[in-house]
C-alpha positions as CSV (number, residue, x, y, z in Angstrom):
1,M,5.0,22.5,12.6
2,E,6.5,25.1,10.3
3,L,7.5,23.9,6.8
4,N,11.1,24.9,7.4
5,A,11.3,23.4,11.0
6,K,14.0,20.8,11.7
7,I,12.2,17.4,12.3
8,Y,13.9,14.3,13.5
9,I,12.4,10.9,12.7
10,A,13.8,8.2,14.9
11,G,13.4,4.9,13.1
12,H,13.0,6.4,9.6
13,R,13.9,3.1,7.8
14,G,11.2,1.1,9.5
15,M,7.7,0.7,8.3
16,V,6.3,3.4,10.5
17,G,9.1,5.9,10.3
18,S,9.4,5.6,6.5
19,A,5.7,6.2,6.2
20,I,5.9,9.4,8.3
21,H,8.9,10.4,6.2
22,R,6.9,10.0,3.0
23,R,4.0,12.0,4.5
24,L,6.2,14.9,5.6
25,I,7.8,15.1,2.2
26,H,4.4,15.0,0.6
27,E,3.3,17.9,2.9
28,G,6.3,20.0,1.8
29,F,8.7,19.6,4.7
30,T,12.4,19.6,3.6
31,N,14.5,20.0,6.8
32,I,14.1,16.3,8.0
33,V,16.9,14.7,10.0
34,T,17.5,11.0,9.9
35,R,20.0,8.5,11.1
36,S,20.2,4.8,10.5
37,S,20.8,2.5,13.5
38,Q,24.3,2.0,12.1
39,E,24.9,5.7,12.2
40,L,23.3,6.3,15.6
41,D,22.7,3.6,18.2
42,L,19.8,5.0,20.2
43,R,20.7,2.6,23.0
44,N,23.9,4.6,23.5
45,Q,23.1,7.5,25.8
46,S,26.2,9.6,25.1
47,A,25.7,9.1,21.3
48,V,22.1,10.3,21.5
49,K,23.1,13.3,23.5
50,E,25.8,14.2,21.0
51,F,23.3,13.9,18.2
52,F,20.9,16.3,19.9
53,D,23.7,18.6,20.7
54,T,24.7,18.7,17.1
55,E,21.4,18.7,15.2
56,K,19.1,20.5,17.6
57,P,15.8,19.2,16.2
58,E,12.7,21.2,16.9
59,Y,10.2,18.3,16.5
60,V,10.7,14.6,17.0
61,F,8.7,11.6,15.8
62,L,9.9,8.6,18.0
63,A,9.1,5.7,15.8
64,A,12.2,3.6,16.5
65,A,11.6,0.3,18.3
66,K,12.6,-3.3,18.5
67,V,9.6,-5.1,17.1
68,G,8.4,-8.6,16.1
69,G,5.6,-11.1,16.2
70,I,4.5,-13.6,18.9
71,W,7.5,-15.9,18.4
72,A,10.1,-13.1,18.6
73,N,8.4,-11.3,21.5
74,N,8.2,-14.5,23.5
75,T,11.7,-15.7,22.7
76,Y,13.7,-12.6,23.1
77,R,11.9,-11.2,26.1
78,G,14.9,-9.5,27.7
79,T,16.0,-8.0,24.5
80,F,12.6,-6.5,23.7
81,L,12.3,-5.0,27.2
82,Y,15.9,-3.6,27.4
83,D,16.2,-2.3,23.9
84,N,12.9,-0.5,23.9
85,L,13.2,0.9,27.4
86,I,16.7,2.3,26.8
87,L,16.3,3.7,23.3
88,Q,13.0,5.5,24.0
89,T,14.3,6.8,27.4
90,N,17.4,8.3,25.7
91,V,15.4,10.1,23.0
92,I,12.6,11.4,25.3
93,H,15.1,12.7,27.8
94,E,17.3,14.4,25.3
95,A,14.3,16.0,23.6
96,Y,13.5,17.5,27.0
97,A,17.1,18.5,27.7
98,H,17.4,20.3,24.3
99,N,14.0,22.1,24.4
100,V,12.3,20.2,21.6
101,K,9.0,22.0,20.8
102,K,7.0,18.8,20.5
103,L,7.6,15.0,20.5
104,M,5.4,12.2,19.4
105,F,5.9,8.8,21.0
106,L,4.5,5.8,19.1
107,G,3.4,2.9,21.2
108,S,1.4,-0.3,20.4
109,S,-2.0,-1.7,21.0
110,C,-0.4,-4.5,23.1
111,I,-0.2,-2.1,26.0
112,Y,-3.8,-3.0,26.9
113,P,-4.8,-5.9,29.3
114,K,-5.4,-9.2,27.6
115,M,-9.0,-9.4,28.7
116,A,-9.9,-5.7,28.5
117,P,-13.4,-4.9,27.3
118,Q,-13.7,-4.4,23.5
119,P,-13.3,-2.0,21.8
120,L,-10.1,-0.9,23.7
121,K,-10.6,2.6,25.1
122,E,-7.6,4.7,26.2
123,E,-8.8,4.6,29.8
124,Y,-8.4,0.8,30.0
125,L,-4.6,1.1,30.3
126,L,-3.2,-0.6,33.5
127,T,-6.6,-2.1,34.4
128,G,-5.6,-5.8,34.1
129,T,-3.0,-8.4,33.3
130,L,-1.1,-8.1,30.0
131,E,-0.9,-10.9,27.3
132,P,2.1,-13.0,28.5
133,T,3.7,-13.5,25.1
134,N,4.4,-9.9,24.6
135,E,4.4,-8.5,28.1
136,P,8.0,-7.2,28.1
137,Y,7.4,-5.2,24.9
138,A,4.1,-3.9,26.3
139,I,5.7,-2.8,29.6
140,A,8.4,-0.9,27.7
141,K,5.8,0.9,25.7
142,I,3.7,1.7,28.8
143,A,6.9,3.1,30.3
144,G,7.3,5.4,27.3
145,I,3.7,6.7,27.6
146,K,4.2,7.4,31.3
147,M,7.6,9.0,30.7
148,C,6.0,11.5,28.2
149,E,3.2,12.2,30.7
150,A,5.7,12.6,33.6
151,Y,8.0,15.0,31.6
152,R,4.9,17.0,30.7
153,D,3.8,17.2,34.4
154,Q,7.3,18.0,35.8
155,Y,8.9,20.1,33.0
156,G,5.9,21.3,30.8
157,C,7.1,19.3,27.8
158,N,4.6,19.1,24.9
159,F,5.2,15.3,24.5
160,I,2.2,13.3,23.1
161,S,1.7,9.6,22.6
162,V,-0.3,7.6,20.1
163,M,-1.2,3.9,20.1
164,P,-1.4,2.4,16.6
165,T,-3.3,-0.9,16.1
166,N,-1.8,-3.7,14.0
167,L,0.0,-2.2,11.0
168,Y,0.9,-3.3,7.5
169,G,2.3,-1.6,4.4
170,P,5.5,-0.8,2.5
171,N,8.7,-1.7,4.3
172,D,7.0,-4.4,6.3
173,N,9.0,-7.3,7.8
174,Y,8.4,-10.7,5.9
175,D,10.8,-12.8,7.9
176,L,8.8,-15.8,9.1
177,N,10.4,-15.9,12.5
178,N,10.0,-12.2,13.3
179,S,7.1,-10.9,11.3
180,H,3.5,-10.1,12.2
181,V,0.6,-12.2,11.1
182,L,-0.5,-10.3,7.9
183,P,2.9,-10.1,6.2
184,A,3.7,-13.7,7.3
185,M,0.5,-14.9,5.6
186,I,1.4,-13.0,2.4
187,R,4.8,-14.6,2.2
188,K,3.4,-18.1,3.0
189,F,0.6,-18.0,0.5
190,H,2.9,-16.5,-2.2
191,E,5.5,-19.1,-1.8
192,A,2.9,-21.9,-1.7
193,K,1.5,-20.5,-5.0
194,I,4.8,-20.2,-6.9
195,N,6.0,-23.6,-5.6
196,N,2.7,-25.4,-6.2
197,L,2.5,-26.5,-2.6
198,P,-0.7,-28.5,-1.6
199,F,-1.3,-26.6,1.7
200,V,-0.2,-23.7,3.9
201,E,0.1,-24.2,7.6
202,L,-0.8,-21.2,9.8
203,W,-0.4,-20.8,13.6
204,G,-3.2,-21.1,16.0
205,S,-6.9,-21.7,15.5
206,G,-7.8,-18.7,13.3
207,S,-10.4,-17.5,15.8
208,P,-8.7,-14.4,17.2
209,L,-10.0,-11.1,16.0
210,R,-7.6,-8.4,14.8
211,E,-7.7,-4.9,13.4
212,F,-5.4,-3.8,10.6
213,L,-4.4,-0.3,9.6
214,H,-2.4,0.6,6.5
215,V,0.8,2.4,7.6
216,D,0.0,5.3,5.3
217,D,-3.2,5.9,7.2
218,L,-1.1,5.9,10.4
219,A,1.3,8.4,9.0
220,A,-1.5,10.7,8.0
221,A,-3.1,10.4,11.5
222,C,0.3,11.1,13.1
223,Y,0.8,14.2,11.0
224,F,-2.7,15.4,11.8
225,L,-2.2,14.9,15.5
226,M,1.2,16.5,15.5
227,Q,-0.4,19.6,14.0
228,T,-3.5,19.7,16.1
229,Y,-3.3,17.7,19.3
230,N,-1.5,18.8,22.5
231,G,-3.2,16.7,25.2
232,K,-1.6,14.7,27.9
233,E,-3.7,11.6,27.3
234,F,-2.5,9.2,24.5
235,V,-4.7,8.6,21.4
236,N,-5.6,5.3,19.8
237,I,-5.0,5.2,16.0
238,G,-7.0,2.5,14.1
239,T,-9.9,1.8,11.9
240,G,-12.5,0.7,14.4
241,T,-13.2,-2.5,12.6
242,D,-11.7,-6.0,12.9
243,I,-11.6,-9.4,11.2
244,S,-10.9,-12.9,12.3
245,I,-7.5,-14.4,11.5
246,A,-9.3,-17.1,9.5
247,K,-11.1,-14.6,7.4
248,L,-8.0,-12.6,6.9
249,A,-6.3,-15.8,5.6
250,I,-9.2,-16.3,3.1
251,L,-8.9,-12.7,1.9
252,I,-5.1,-12.9,1.4
253,K,-5.4,-16.3,-0.2
254,E,-7.9,-14.9,-2.7
255,I,-5.9,-11.8,-3.5
256,I,-2.8,-13.9,-4.1
257,G,-4.7,-16.5,-6.1
258,Y,-3.5,-19.6,-4.1
259,N,-5.8,-22.6,-4.6
260,G,-4.4,-25.0,-2.1
261,E,-5.5,-26.0,1.4
262,T,-5.1,-23.9,4.6
263,R,-4.2,-25.9,7.7
264,W,-4.2,-24.5,11.3
265,D,-1.6,-25.7,13.8
266,T,-3.6,-25.4,17.0
267,S,-0.6,-26.3,19.1
268,K,0.7,-22.8,18.5
269,P,-0.5,-19.9,20.6
270,D,-3.3,-17.6,19.4
271,G,-2.3,-14.6,21.5
272,T,-5.0,-12.2,22.7
273,P,-8.5,-13.3,21.7
274,R,-9.5,-9.9,20.4
275,K,-7.8,-6.5,20.0
276,L,-10.1,-3.8,18.5
277,M,-9.2,-0.2,19.2
278,S,-11.8,2.4,20.1
279,V,-11.2,5.3,17.7
280,G,-13.9,7.5,19.0
281,K,-11.4,10.0,20.4
282,L,-9.4,10.1,17.2
283,N,-12.5,10.5,15.1
284,A,-13.8,13.3,17.4
285,L,-10.5,15.1,16.9
286,G,-11.1,15.1,13.2
287,Y,-9.3,12.1,11.6
288,T,-10.8,8.9,10.1
289,A,-8.8,6.1,8.3
290,T,-9.5,5.9,4.5
291,I,-7.7,2.8,3.1
292,S,-9.8,-0.3,3.1
293,L,-8.2,-3.6,4.1
294,E,-8.7,-5.3,0.7
295,E,-7.4,-2.2,-1.1
296,G,-4.4,-2.0,1.2
297,I,-3.5,-5.7,1.0
298,R,-3.7,-5.6,-2.8
299,S,-1.3,-2.7,-3.0
300,V,1.1,-4.3,-0.5
301,Y,1.0,-7.7,-2.3
302,E,1.8,-6.1,-5.7
303,E,4.9,-4.5,-4.1
304,F,5.9,-7.7,-2.3
305,A,5.5,-9.9,-5.4
306,E,7.5,-7.4,-7.6
307,H,10.4,-7.5,-5.2
308,Y,10.2,-11.0,-3.9
309,E,13.0,-12.6,-5.8
310,K,15.5,-9.8,-4.9
311,N,14.5,-9.2,-1.2
312,I,13.1,-12.5,0.1
313,A,14.0,-15.6,-2.0
314,K,17.8,-15.1,-1.6
315,K,17.6,-14.9,2.2
């Protein structure tokens, strides 16, 4: 990407899109195009076409998505399937129709079968049954990967896909009904600390293993791949290491300084037993994550605690 190239970041206000935005600015890019969901509804085909007609971006980062945790995914199954299918389809097709030089589609590690061998290698896609609680979201993301591949095959588009592992970082979602496990824990332990609560209740058994990547590491990897990778096959982005949910709770509890009890509600679902991404392909291409989990959580918690009263407590 040339420094003066026009780059469109779809989903620039989200955690991933905002991190990519920060990275591009850091690298010296200035011609960055953004639209909020209020300004441009990516589910509206004619609106997306009009946007591409007007702006004519040369490069696209497709980071826009309808996202949420286990509860949201399982409750709003139709919404997650419809919104993600239609918004990504509109952007990918218009990128082709307007001769975009390169597009990056960001997927999710939930695309892999529930009981796939660990660590999850790219070739395990479509080899087994998906985790039921987030199946609609996963199917939408798989469709995005395949659409990029199909447009490459049929039209010669340089459309690439990347699959991030579980993410955390600035601009994360701390709503307890819709957030992922790490930000939900941060909020629960913080509120228990400031309210002197005797215990914190967490979902599941604590036994599942999860991998967590700071979103700034993801953005750096996306920038690296956008500059260097032109392959048809998607690429996993992660750290290559995981931690149990129970040990994650202990780490977050210690960082926050909460001294109460942790209780596990085993009537709630655990989700997939383990999701560890194989990052051999990414590492071989020349990128390795650099932010440790403890370092990342400490920085995230400092930001969260600083803005808690304004952004969380009043909701």
